[in-house]
C-alpha positions in Angstrom: -9.1 13.7 7.7 -6.2 14.9 5.6 -3.1 16.2 7.2 -4.0 19.7 6.0 -7.3 19.5 7.7 -5.7 18.1 10.9 -3.4 21.1 11.1 -6.2 23.5 10.4 -8.3 22.0 13.2 -5.5 22.1 15.7 -4.1 18.5 15.4 -0.6 19.5 14.3 1.0 17.4 17.0 0.2 14.1 15.2 2.7 11.4 15.7 4.5 9.9 12.7 2.4 6.8 13.0 -0.8 8.8 12.9 0.4 10.6 9.8 1.4 7.4 8.1 -2.0 5.9 8.8 -3.7 9.0 7.4 -1.5 8.7 4.2 -2.3 5.0 4.0 -6.0 5.8 4.1 -5.7 8.4 1.4 -3.7 6.0 -0.7 -6.2 3.2 -0.2 -9.1 5.5 -1.1 -7.4 6.7 -4.2 -6.9 3.1 -5.4 -10.4 2.0 -4.5 -12.1 3.2 -7.7 -9.5 1.2 -9.7 -10.3 -2.0 -7.7 -6.7 -2.2 -6.6 -5.5 -2.8 -3.1 -2.3 -1.2 -1.7 -0.6 -4.6 -1.8 -1.6 -5.1 -5.4 -0.3 -1.7 -6.3 3.0 -2.5 -4.5 3.3 -5.8 -6.5 2.6 -4.1 -9.8 5.2 -1.4 -9.0 7.8 -4.0 -7.9 7.3 -6.2 -10.9 7.5 -3.2 -13.3 10.9 -2.4 -11.8 12.1 -6.0 -11.5 10.6 -8.0 -14.4 12.9 -11.0 -13.7 11.7 -11.3 -10.0 10.0 -14.4 -8.7 7.4 -14.8 -5.9 10.1 -15.1 -3.2 11.8 -11.9 -4.4 8.5 -9.9 -4.5 7.3 -11.2 -1.1 10.6 -10.4 0.6 10.7 -6.9 -0.9 7.1 -6.2 0.1 7.5 -7.7 3.6 4.7 -10.3 3.2 4.7 -14.1 3.1 4.8 -15.9 -0.1 1.4 -17.4 0.8 -0.1 -14.0 1.1 1.3 -12.9 -2.2 0.0 -16.0 -3.9 -3.4 -15.6 -2.4 -3.7 -12.0 -3.6 -2.5 -13.1 -7.1 -5.2 -15.8 -7.2 -7.9 -13.2 -6.3 -7.1 -11.1 -9.3 -7.2 -13.9 -11.9 
C-alpha cells in the first residue's frame, strides 16, 4: 500500500518506521525489473560518487560488513 492509499484509507497515523518500510518496499519493487537489489543500487550510487573508494570504504558508508558486500559482488559476476 502506498502512503497516498494509506492516508486515503484512514491510516494517516503511520509511524515513521511504517512509512520507511513502505518506501523501502516501493524502492525494492521499482528495482526488481532491473534485477538489482537495494544494496546493489546503493553500492552503484556510492561507487559513482566515490570512484577511488575501496571495499572497506563502501561497506562502512553503507552500514554493512565487508563480507556481505563481497558476497553481493560475487553474486553479480
